[in-house]
C-alpha positions in Angstrom: -6.2 -10.7 -16.2 -7.7 -13.7 -16.3 -10.3 -13.3 -13.6 -14.1 -12.8 -14.4 -15.5 -10.1 -12.4 -16.6 -9.6 -10.3 -14.4 -12.4 -9.3 -11.7 -12.0 -6.2 -8.8 -12.9 -4.3 -7.1 -13.2 -0.7 -4.6 -12.8 0.5 -4.6 -13.4 4.3 -1.3 -13.0 6.4 -0.7 -14.6 9.7 -1.7 -12.9 12.7 0.8 -10.1 14.4 1.0 -8.9 18.4 1.1 -5.5 18.4 1.1 -5.4 21.7 2.7 -2.2 23.7 3.4 -1.5 20.0 2.1 2.2 19.2 2.1 4.4 15.9 1.6 1.5 13.7 2.0 1.3 9.8 1.1 -1.0 6.3 2.8 0.1 3.8 3.5 -1.2 0.6 3.2 -0.7 -3.5 0.8 -1.6 -5.9 0.7 -1.7 -10.2 -1.9 -1.8 -11.7 -3.2 -0.8 -15.6 -6.6 -0.4 -16.7 -8.6 -2.9 -19.4 -10.1 0.9 -21.1 -10.0 3.1 -19.0 -13.8 2.6 -17.2 -12.8 -1.0 -15.3 -14.1 -0.7 -11.3 -11.3 -3.4 -10.4 -10.4 -3.1 -6.9 -7.8 -3.4 -4.0 -8.5 -3.3 -0.6 -6.7 -3.8 2.7 -8.2 -5.4 5.6 -7.9 -6.4 9.1 -9.4 -8.8 11.4 -9.1 -8.6 15.4 -11.3 -11.6 15.7 -8.8 -14.4 13.2 -11.4 -13.4 10.7 -14.6 -14.3 12.0 -15.3 -10.2 10.9 -13.3 -7.6 8.4 -12.8 -4.2 8.9 -11.7 -2.4 5.2 -9.2 0.3 6.3 -7.9 1.1 3.1 -9.5 0.8 -0.8 -8.8 1.9 -4.5 -11.2 1.5 -7.2 -10.9 2.1 -11.4 -9.1 4.7 -12.3 -7.8 5.6 -8.6 -6.3 2.3 -8.3 -4.3 2.5 -11.6 -0.2 3.8 -11.2 -0.5 3.6 -15.9 -2.6 4.4 -18.7 -4.8 1.4 -20.0 -2.9 -1.5 -21.9 -5.5 -3.1 -23.8 -5.7 -6.6 -24.0 -2.0 -7.1 -23.5 -1.4 -8.1 -20.4 0.6 -5.5 -18.2 3.4 -5.9 -16.1 5.1 -3.1 -14.4 7.6 -1.0 -15.0 9.9 0.5 -12.0 8.0 4.3 -12.3 4.8 2.3 -12.4 4.7 0.4 -8.6 2.7 3.5 -5.6 4.1 3.2 -2.4 0.8 3.2 0.1 1.0 3.5 3.8 -2.1 3.1 6.1 -2.3 4.0 9.3 -2.9 1.0 11.8 -2.7 3.6 14.9 -5.7 2.0 15.2 -4.8 -1.2 16.1 -2.3 -0.3 19.3 -1.4 -3.0 21.6 -4.3 -5.4 20.0 -2.7 -8.5 20.7 -4.2 -10.1 17.3 -4.3 -8.9 14.7 -4.8 -10.6 10.8 -4.7 -8.5 7.9 -5.8 -9.6 4.5 -5.2 -7.7 0.4 -8.5 -8.6 -1.0 -8.4 -7.7 -5.3 -11.0 -8.1 -7.4 -11.6 -7.9 -11.0 -13.8 -5.9 -12.3 -11.9 -7.2 -15.5 -9.4 -4.7 -15.9 -5.8 -5.9 -16.1 -3.3 -7.2 -13.8 -2.6 -6.0 -10.7 0.6 -6.6 -8.5 1.4 -6.0 -4.6 4.8 -5.9 -3.3 7.0 -4.9 -0.6 4.5 -5.6 2.3 6.0 -4.2 5.7 4.9 -3.4 9.1 6.8 -1.3 11.6 5.7 0.3 14.6 7.5 3.8 16.1 7.3 5.0 19.8 8.3 7.7 18.4 6.9 11.5 21.2 6.3 12.7 17.9 5.6 11.7 14.4 5.7 14.3 11.1 2.6 13.2 9.6 2.9 15.0 5.4 -0.5 15.5 4.0 0.3 16.0 0.9 3.3 13.1 -0.5 3.6 14.4 -4.1 5.9 16.7 -2.3 8.6 14.1 -1.0 10.1 12.6 -4.3 12.7 9.4 -3.7 14.5 8.8 -7.1 15.4 6.5 -8.1 12.9 3.7 -6.6 14.4 0.7 -6.7 17.4 2.1 -5.9 20.8 -0.4 -4.7 23.5 2.3 -4.1 22.4 5.8 -3.9 19.0 7.5 -3.1 18.0 11.2 -3.3 15.1 12.4 -1.0 13.8 15.9 -2.2 11.1 17.9 0.1 8.9 20.4 -1.3 6.8 22.9 -0.1 8.4 22.5 3.7 8.2 24.7 6.6 10.1 23.1 9.2 13.9 23.4 9.3 14.6 20.0 11.3 14.5 16.6 10.5 14.1 12.7 10.5 14.2 9.5 8.2 14.8 6.1 8.8 15.3 4.2 5.5 15.5 0.8 6.2 16.0 -1.7 3.5 12.4 -3.8 3.0 14.8 -7.0 2.5 
């Protein structure tokens, strides 16, 4: 909100060991509002396999693709529960990498505030993983939840389902 364009901030995490780990993913949630509607605010997720000497961008959103709500003008944006978007990044290209560093880079286009939360890495040694092409076909409500979680899946043609629900805390 108060960072002049093209100022940026980088949040770098400790390196993780993915040796003998497959089907790695990174999940997180973000919330963002533009100022007037056309600012090129950007969020990137980058990875490094050489202690940060070089970085590869594995996820990026800019401007309206990053925004999770309507522009809010000169008022500081504080996200409501329904203004968060869940994101998943496939990190399987880094399976078995002994040292992977992950960074989140926010670059101001002089829009409004950007929030990132619930950052998790996980992996699975499952022999098959269902990838849903359109995540709009899956609805989780309410989010967040403290007791009951309703999962609705639309437009599916599968007969058997297996889901794992994990409390990020």
